[in-house]
N, C-alpha and C positions, 0 to 999 in steps of 0.2 A: 504493500499500500504506499502510496506517495505521501511525503510529509507536507506537500503543498496544500495550503488552505485558501479557499476562495472567500476572502474577507469582505467582499462586496455582496456576498449572499446574506440573506436574512432568514435562512431556513435551517431546520435541523440543528445540528450541534453548533453551527456558526451563529445561529440566533441565541443559543444559550451562552456562547462565549461573549457575544456583544452585551447582552443584558446583564451578565455576571460581572464583567470588568467594569461596567458603568456603575453597578452597585458598589463595587470596591472603590471606585473613583469618588463616589459621593461620601462613602464612610471615611475616606482619608481627608476629604475636604472639610467635613464636620470635625474630625479629630484635630486638624491644624488650622481651623478658621480664626483662631485667636492670634496666631503668630504674626501675620502681616498687619494686624490692627493693634499690636501691643503698645506701640508708642501713643496711640490715641487713648487706649484703656489706662495706660499709666498716668496720662495727664488727667483724665476724668476722675479717677479714684485717688489721685495724688500718691501713687505707690512708690515705695522705695525700691532701689535696685535689688535688695534682698527679697522683697515681696514678689517682684517680677520673676526672680530666679525660682522661688518656691512654686509659682504657678507653672513654670516650664517643667519642673521636675514632677509635680503632681500629675501633669498631663500624661506622662508615660508610665507612672508607677503601677496603675491597675492593669495595664495591658499585659504584664508578664504573667501573673496568675490567670487573667481572663482568657488568654490563648490556650492554656492547658484546659480550663473548664469548658470553653466553647468547643474545643476539639473533641471532648467526650460527648457533649450534647449533640453535636452535628452527626457523630457516628450513630447515635441512638435515634434521633428525631428527624434527620434529613436536612440538607442545606436550604431547601426552599423555605421551610418555616423559620429556621435560624437566621438566615440573612434578612428576611422580611422583618422579623422581630427585632433584630439588632438596629436596623435602620429606623424603625418606628420609635423604639424606646430611646435611641440616641437623639432623635429629632426633638423629643420632649425634654431630654436633658440639656440639649442645646438651647432651647427656649429659656430654661432655667438660668443658663449662663448669660444669655443675651439680656435678660432683664434683671440680673442680680443688682442689689443696691449696696452691698458691703463687700469688703475684701474677703470675709469668711465665706460668703455665698459664692463668690467667684472661685475660691479655692476648692470648695466642696464640689462645685459643678465641673471644674477641670479634672478633679480626681475621678469623679464618676464617668466622665467622658473618655477616660483612658480605655474603658471597656469597648468602645467602638473600634478600637485598633485590632480587636480580635476577629473582626469581620473578614479579614484576609484569609484566615484559616478555613472559613466556610466555603469560599470559592474554590480553594484547592481541591476539596472533596467533590464539589459539583463538576469542575472541569475533568477530574479524574474519572468520573462516572460516564461522561459523554464522549471522551476522546480515547481511541486505542493507543496502545503503547507506542506505536510508531509515530504518533502525532502529539503525544502528551507533553513533550518538551516544549515545542514552539507554542502550543495552546497555553500551557502554564506560564510561559514567558510573556505572551501577549497579555494574559490576564494580570499577572503581577506588574509588568512594566507600565502598561497603560493605566491600570488602576492606581498605581503608586503616584502617578502624575497629578492626583487629586490635591496633594499638598501644594504643588506648584500652581495648580489651577486657583486655589484659594489665594495664593500670593499675588497672582496676576489680576484677579477679578474683584476681590473684596475691597481693597483700598478705593478703587474707582467707584465701586457701588456705594460705599459709605459716603463718599464725596457727593455723589449724585443725590443721595437721600438728603444730605446736608444736616446741619444743626448738631447739637451735642449728642443726639441719639442716632446720628447716621450710622455709627458703627453697630448699634443694637439692631437696626433694621437690616443691615447687611448680614449679620450673623443669623437673624431670624429667617432670612431668605434661605440659607442653607439648611436650617431646621425644617422648614416647610418642604423643601425639596426632598429631604430624607424621608420624611413621613409619607409624602405622596408616592415616592418611588418605591418605598417599602410595600405599599398596597399594590402598586403596579407589578412589582417583581413577583409577589405571591400568586398573582393570577396569570403570569406570563411564562412560568417555567414549571417543569417537573423534575423530580430528583434523579430519574433515570430515563434513558430512551424507552419507548414502548416495548414491552416484553422482557425487559432486563430486570434483574433482581437487585434490590438495594440491601447489601449484606451488612448486618449489624453485629457488634461485638457480642460474644456469648455472655460476658460478665461486664458489669459497670463499676467504675471506681479506679481504673488504671488499665494500662496496656497489658495484654496477655504476652507472655514471653515463652520461650521454648525449653530453656534449660536453667539449672541453678546458677551457673555462671552469668547467664543473661540477666537473671533476677538481681544478682548482686550488682551488676553494671548499671542496671536500670535505677536502683536505689542510689548509687553513687552519682549518676548523671542528673538525678533529680535535685541534688544538693545546691549546685550553683544557682538554680532558678530562685530558691529561697534565700540563698546567700546574697543575691542581688537586692532582694527586698530589704534585707538587713543593712546592705550598703546604703540604700536610699534613706533608711532611718538614721544612719550615721551622718549622712550629708545634711540632714535637717536638725541634727543634735547640736548641743553646745560646742562640740568639737568640730563641727562643720559650719553650718550657716546660722546656728543658734536660734532656729525657729521654734523648736520644741524643747521642753525641759529635759533634764537627766532622767527623771523619774519616768517620763513618757517614753523616752528612748529605750530604757530598760524594759518597759512594758511591751514596746514594739518588738524587741529582740525575743522576749519570752513567747509572744504571740506567734511570731514567724517560726520559731522552733517547734511550738506546739502544732502548728499547721503542717509543718514537714513531717513530724512524727505521726500525725493522723493520716496524711496521705501515704506515708511509708506502710502503715498498717493496712490500708486499703490495697495497696499494691501487693503486699504479701498475701492477703486474703484472696485476691483475684487469682493469684498464681500458686496457691497452696499445692495444687496437684503436681506441679513440677518438682516439688520436694520429695515426692514419694514414688512417681512413675514417669516414664519417658513419654514425650509428646510424639505421636506418629510422625514419621519422616515427612509425609506429604504436607503436613500442616506446620512444619517448622520454618522459622526464619531466624536470621542472625541479628540480634539486637545491636551488635556493634555497628551494623550499617546505619541505624538510627543515630547512634552516638557520634559517628563520623560526620553525618549530615548536620547534627546539632552544632558541632565545632565548626564546620564549614560555614554555616550561616552566621555564626557568632562573628566570624571574620568579615564576611561579605556585607551583610546588612548592618552589623555592628559598626564597621568602618564607615559605612554610608551615613548613619545617624550621627557619628562623631564629626565627620568632615562637614556635613551640612551645618552643624552647630558652630564649628570653630573657624571655617574658611573666611567668612566676612571680616572678622576681627583680625585674622592673620594678614589679610590684604591691607587692612587699615594700618595696623601697628608695624608690620615689617616693610611694607612698600609705600606707605604714606598716601594711599588712595582715599578718595572721598567715600562716605558711607553709601552713596547711591551707586557709584562705580563698583565698589566692592561687593555690593549686593547683587549687581547684574552679573559680574564675573563668577561669583559663588553660585549663582543660580544655574549656571551651565551644568554643574555637577549632577544635580537631581534630574534635570531634563534628559540626560543620557539614558535614563531608564526606558524611554520610549523605544529605543533601538537595541541597547546593549542586552537587556534582560530577555527579549524574544530571540536575539541572536544567540545567546548562550543556550537557550532551550533548543533552538534549531540545530546548533552544533551537536548537542547531546543526542538528538534524534538521529543525526546523519553519521556521526563518527564514534558514538558509544558514550555511555554515561561516565565511566571511570576516566577514559582517555581525555575527555573534555575537561573534567574537573582537574586533572593533573596539569594539563596545559595552562588552564586559567589561573590556577593557584601558583604556578611557576611565575606567571606574569604579575600576579598580585605581589608576590614576595620581592621580585626584582624591582618593580615600579615603586613600591613604598620605600625600599632601601635607597633608591635614587632620590626620591622626594625628601628623605632624611638628610640630604646634603644641602638643602636649600639655605641660602644666605641673602642678605640685603643686596648683594651684587648681582644676583640673578635678574635677568630681564623679566618683567611681568609676564610677557608672552611665553617665556620658557616655563614659568611657574604654572600658568594656566594649562599649557599643553601637558605638563607632567601630571596634573590632577585629572585631566581628561583621560590620559592613558590608564592611570590608576582606577578611574571610574569605569572605563570600558571593561577592564579585567574583573573588577569586583562585582559590578552589576551583571555582567555576563555570567559570572560564577553563581550569583544568586539564582539566575534562571536555570543554570544547570543543576543546582541542588534540588530545586523543586520539580525539575524534570524527573528526578529519581524517586522523590517522596511517594508518589501514588503507586509505585511498582513494588513496594516492599510487602505490604499486607493490606489488601483492599478494604476489609471491613474496619480497619483501624487507621485509615488514611487521615481522618480528621485529627485523631489524637497524635499521630506522628507529625502531621503538619503543625499542630499546636505547640508541641515540644520544640520542634525545629524553629518555629517562629519566635517562641519565648527566648530562645538562646540568642536570636538576633538582637533583641532588646537588651539582654544581659551584656552582650558584647558592646553595644553603644554606651551603656552605663559604665562599664569597666574602663573602656578606652577614654571616656570623658573624665573619669576620676584620675586616670593616670595623667592626662593632660594638666590637671590642676596641680600636679607636683613637679612636672618636668617641662623642658623646653619643647616647642613644636617639633624640632628635629628628632629628639628622643622619642616623642609621641609617634611619629611616622615609623621610626625604626622598631618600636614595640609592635606595631601592627604588622610590619613586614616580617619580623621574627616569629610572631604568632602564626602568620600564614605559612611560613616555612616549616614550622613544627607540624601543622595540620597537613601540609603537602606530604611530608614524610610518612605520617600515619596513614594517609590515603594510599600512598604507593604500596605500603606493606599490607594493609588490612581491608581496603575497600574492595568489594566484589561486584563485578558487572552483573546487573540483573539478567537472568537467562531462564529460558524454559517457561514454566507455568507455576502459578500459585493456586492453591486449592481452597475453596470456600464450600460450606455445607448449606444446601437449600432447606427450606422449612420441612420438606418431606423426607429429609435425611439423605438424599442423594448428593453426590459431590460434583461441583462445577469447577472446571479448570479455566484459569484466566491467563492469557498470554502476556508476558512481561518483556518479551524479546522484540 
């Protein structure tokens, strides 16, 4: 089967692709609709720089656990209901933010809106259901790359929209517009799609509460790989503590640490309960998969999307501080980096379909490693064009690799695609938080070198342990018969 897609069609799986990437586009627009309006919001509420930083941190805090939870829910209830529900609920949360009257209300709204970032996970399962293995890479790349452009869409449209509405409440009406769009499209999406093509079965996990694994070693690795997700939440608490930004008290910080630890232990208990059978008996060969494949994709996305989140946050200031550019020029040049998602992510998915999953990831991670080490040599003597070109090269490799990671996610175990996508996506946010924390302690050059070094380690692990998906995976139908699904 050809990997070519007729994107001008609006029938069959192409219709599902277009309606779903646009749902993701709207969810990202709602998630980041505050960023281009922050200077106005800061003035209206007379916010301090610390309060602005708190809003930015709270906006991504809930996304990390939300992607895990939404991954479980989508596998059980289907992407149609989940994506519609996320859009509608986030629309009403967005209205709460738009008409907030105090900083505390703004902070609570931004924290709750972090949940809309989990919408990404839902579309991964939807696209995985509608496209065969030969086309899943490019389809997932288009979904992720074009949908991700929602944040850039917000940056381009909302300031002008706020100006058009005018007055002190212009920004509120602009944000309200995105809220209404999310609510309306949530309803439209529900009545426009189905979870699977006609005649196909939507496979659900046998147990709820955690991913099913195949061996005792995989269970141990699953528990270990879950730790950084909760560690990132503890890191967020530290950043808000007296040792960081000083926004919460020492007592509240300790309480947050205790709460995060308790949630991890609770989740670990569920994981063990879901997989208690592997402690006493072997999983049949046809139903086995290697959890290390999931772990490697976790680490891969931590580098690719994590570096994207970090660079989007730090590039404007780097251009201003190191090269003396104006804020407007710096913002325009930094904006080139996320815009590349439109071509790089689908390109990485297409490469994965044509040349193989492992080979593509190895090539792209080699590029990430080298390009970030080169970027680590930047000085004030560099021409600004050289710097911009270097970030473009980094972006092409990193965003292409993001597409390649999610080209492989749906091929591991169909009934758990949502949970796998959720864990991989959560690691992307973990990477962004960790890299930005590193940046707060070191120079930009060391920051770039850290990303390059991390990519090099992940590259080595992929060379040794990553396995190319091949053959078929097995799922059990409701009548007990086994259906084989091609992953080659």
